[in-house]
MARPAMI-476183 format. One line per 5 residues: for each residue z, y, x of N, C-alpha, C, CB. Coordinates in steps of 0.1 Angstrom, whole numbers, plus 2048, in hexadecimal, padded with zeros to 3 digits. Atoms other than C-alpha are relative to their C-alpha. Glycine has a CB too. Layout:
% MARPAMI-476183
Z:Y:X:Z:Y:X:Z:Y:X:Z:Y:X  ...
//
This chain:
% MARPAMI-476183
7F3:7F4:803:E3F:E61:541:7FC:808:80B:811:7FB:802  803:7FA:7F5:E37:E6E:565:7F1:807:7FD:801:7F5:80B  80D:7F9:7FF:E14:E73:55E:802:80D:7F4:7F2:7F4:7FC  7FC:7F7:80B:E1E:E86:53D:806:80C:805:80A:7FA:7F7  7FA:7F5:7FD:E35:E9A:54D:7F9:808:810:810:7FC:801
80C:7FE:7F4:E1D:E9E:56E:7F9:80B:7F9:7F4:7F2:804  809:7F6:804:E02:EB0:558:803:805:7F8:7F6:7FE:7FE  7FB:7F5:808:E15:EBE:53E:7FB:7FD:7F5:7FE:80E:804  805:805:810:E03:EAA:520:800:7EF:803:7ED:806:7F9  805:810:803:E00:E87:512:7F8:7F9:802:7FF:7FD:7F7
80C:808:7FA:DEE:E70:525:7FD:7F5:7F4:806:7F7:810  804:809:80A:DEC:E5A:505:7F7:806:7F7:80C:7FB:7F8  807:7F7:805:DDC:E77:4F3:7F5:805:807:808:80A:7FD  80E:7FD:7F9:DC6:E80:50F:7F5:7F5:7FF:803:802:810  808:80E:804:DB9:E5A:511:7F9:800:7F5:808:7F5:7FF
808:7FD:80C:DB2:E5C:4ED:7F6:80B:7FF:807:801:7F6  80A:7F6:7FF:DA0:E7C:4EE:7F2:7FE:809:806:80B:805  809:804:7F3:D8D:E73:50C:7F7:7F2:7FA:80B:7FB:810  80A:80A:809:D80:E53:4FC:7F9:801:7F3:808:7F5:7FE  808:7F9:80B:D78:E61:4DD:7F2:807:805:809:80C:7F9
80B:7F4:7F9:D62:E7B:4F2:7F6:7F7:804:806:80A:80E  808:808:7FA:D53:E61:505:7F7:7F3:7FA:806:7FD:808  803:80F:80C:D4D:E47:4E7:7F3:80A:7FA:812:7FB:7F0  80A:7F7:807:D36:E64:4D6:7FF:80E:808:805:802:7F0  801:7F1:7F7:D2E:E82:4EE:7F8:808:7F8:7FA:800:810
806:7F6:805:D25:EA1:4DD:7FB:7FF:7F2:7F7:801:807  802:802:80F:D24:E91:4B8:809:805:7FA:800:7F4:7FB  7F4:7F8:80D:D33:EA9:49E:806:7F9:7F7:7F9:80A:7F6  7F6:809:808:D4E:E9B:48C:808:7F5:808:7F9:7F9:7F6  7F9:80D:7F9:D53:E7D:4A7:807:805:80B:7F6:7F3:805
7FA:7FA:7F5:D57:E8F:4C5:80D:80B:800:7F5:805:807  7F6:7F6:801:D77:EA2:4C9:7FF:80E:808:80C:7FB:802  802:7F4:7F7:D6C:EBA:4E2:7F6:808:7FA:7FD:7FD:80F  809:7F7:807:D50:ECA:4CC:807:802:7F1:7F0:7FB:800  7F9:7F9:80A:D69:ED3:4AF:7FE:80B:7FF:80C:7FF:800
804:7F0:7FF:D64:EF7:4A5:811:805:801:7F5:807:7EF  7F4:7F7:7FC:D81:F0D:4B3:7F9:80E:806:80A:7F7:80B  807:7F5:7F5:D7B:F27:4CE:7F1:800:801:803:7FC:80E  80E:804:7FE:D5A:F1B:4D3:7FC:7F8:7F4:7FD:7F9:80E  808:808:80B:D41:F10:4B9:7F2:7FA:806:7FC:80B:7F5
80D:804:7FE:D26:EF8:4BD:7F2:7FF:7F7:802:7F5:802  80C:7FC:806:D0F:EFB:4A3:7FD:808:7F5:7FC:7F7:7FD  804:7F5:809:CFF:F13:48B:80B:801:7F4:7EF:7FD:7FA  7FB:801:80C:D13:F04:46E:813:804:805:7FB:7EE:7FA  7F5:800:7FC:D34:F05:482:803:811:801:801:7F8:80D
803:7F1:7FB:D2B:F2D:48B:802:806:7EF:7ED:802:80A  801:7F8:810:D26:F35:462:80D:7FE:7FE:7F6:7FA:7F1  7F1:803:805:D4A:F25:45C:809:808:804:806:7F5:804  7F5:7FA:7FA:D5D:F37:475:803:80F:7F8:7FD:801:811  7FA:7F7:806:D73:F54:466:807:809:80B:80A:7FA:7F6
7F4:7F7:7F8:D8A:F74:475:7FB:7FF:810:813:7F8:7FD  804:7FF:7F0:D8D:F72:49A:7F8:7F7:804:80A:7FF:809  809:80A:7FA:D7B:F52:49E:7EF:805:7FC:804:7EE:7F9  80E:7FE:803:D5D:F60:490:7FA:809:80D:7FF:808:7F2  806:7F6:7F6:D5C:F7E:4A8:7FE:7F8:810:80B:80F:801
800:805:7F4:D66:F66:4C7:7F1:7F6:7FF:80F:7F8:804  80D:808:802:D4A:F4E:4BB:7F2:803:803:7FE:7FC:7F5  80B:7F8:7F8:D30:F68:4BD:7FC:805:80C:800:809:7FC  800:7FB:7EF:D38:F73:4DE:804:7F5:80A:80B:80E:803  7FC:80B:7F7:D3E:F50:4EB:7FC:7FE:80D:7FD:7F5:7FA
80B:800:7F1:D25:F51:50A:806:80C:808:7ED:804:7FC  7FA:7F2:7FA:D35:F72:513:812:7FD:805:7FD:80E:7F1  7F1:803:7FF:D5A:F65:50F:804:7F3:808:805:7FD:7F1  7FB:80E:7FA:D55:F43:51D:80A:7FE:80A:7F6:7F9:805  7F2:800:7F6:D67:F45:53E:80C:808:7FF:7FD:803:80B
7EF:7FA:804:D84:F5B:531:805:7F5:7FA:802:80E:7F6  7FB:80A:805:D87:F40:519:804:7F4:804:7FA:7FE:7FA  7FB:80D:7F8:D86:F23:532:80D:802:805:7F7:7FD:80D  7F2:7FF:7FC:DA6:F31:540:80A:7FB:7FB:805:80A:801  7F6:808:80B:DB9:F27:520:7FC:7F3:7FF:800:806:7F2
800:812:804:DAC:F04:51E:809:7F6:801:7F7:7FA:806  7F0:809:7FC:DCA:EF6:530:808:800:7F7:80A:806:80B  7F5:802:80B:DDF:F03:517:7FD:7FE:7F3:807:80A:7FF  805:803:80E:DCB:EF9:4FA:801:7F3:800:7F2:804:7FB  801:80D:7FE:DC9:ED7:509:810:7FC:7FE:7F9:7FD:810
7F3:803:800:DEE:ED7:50D:809:7FF:7EE:805:80C:80A  7FF:7FD:80B:DF4:EE5:4EC:7FD:7F4:7F5:7F9:80A:800  803:809:80A:DE1:EC8:4D9:801:7F5:804:7F6:801:7FB  7F9:80D:7FF:DF2:EAF:4EC:810:7FF:7F8:801:7FE:811  7F5:804:804:E11:EB9:4DF:805:803:7F0:808:805:80A
800:7FF:810:E06:EBD:4BC:807:7F4:7F7:7F1:801:7FB  7FB:80D:807:E0D:E98:4B1:80E:800:7FF:7FC:7F4:807  7F1:801:7FD:E31:E9D:4C2:804:807:7F1:805:809:80F  7FE:7F5:80A:E34:EBD:4AB:803:7F9:7EF:7F1:809:800  801:804:80B:E28:EAB:48B:80A:7F4:7FD:7F3:7FD:7FE
7F4:80B:801:E41:E8B:490:80E:803:7FD:801:7FA:80D  7F1:7F8:802:E5F:EA2:493:801:805:7F4:802:80B:808  7FE:7F8:80D:E55:EB4:471:802:7F5:7F7:7F6:80A:7FC  7FE:80D:80A:E54:E90:461:80D:7FE:800:7FB:7F2:805  7F2:801:7FD:E73:E88:46F:80A:806:7F9:802:802:80A
7F5:7FB:806:E86:EA4:465:7FF:801:7F4:803:809:804  800:802:811:E77:EA4:442:804:7F5:7F8:7F3:801:7FB  7F9:80E:804:E80:E80:43E:811:800:800:7FA:7F5:80A  7F1:801:7FC:EA3:E86:449:807:80A:7F3:803:808:813  7FC:7F5:80C:EA7:EA5:42C:7FF:7F7:7F7:7F7:80E:7FC
802:806:80D:E9D:E89:413:810:7F4:7FF:7EF:7F7:801  7F5:806:800:EBD:E72:420:80C:805:7FC:800:7FB:809
//
């Protein structure tokens, strides 16, 4: 709990992500760090991007360091995502009772 509060993200989530990354480094579909998003890693991912992501992906080399400043926020968002999903399931289940 202190680790979670100290770093601002779930230690369990981080360890799961980290272990999956090191088990299959840079393998698309297996390594969570090469999922498409603000950055893309393959031509197929670039072709599939739309909207603002498409612009960012086309200019990702120039935007890399500005985007890197947001990486910490994205890690924290990803860490909280499972909690939000559980809270949504609980409230939906509560509505049925």
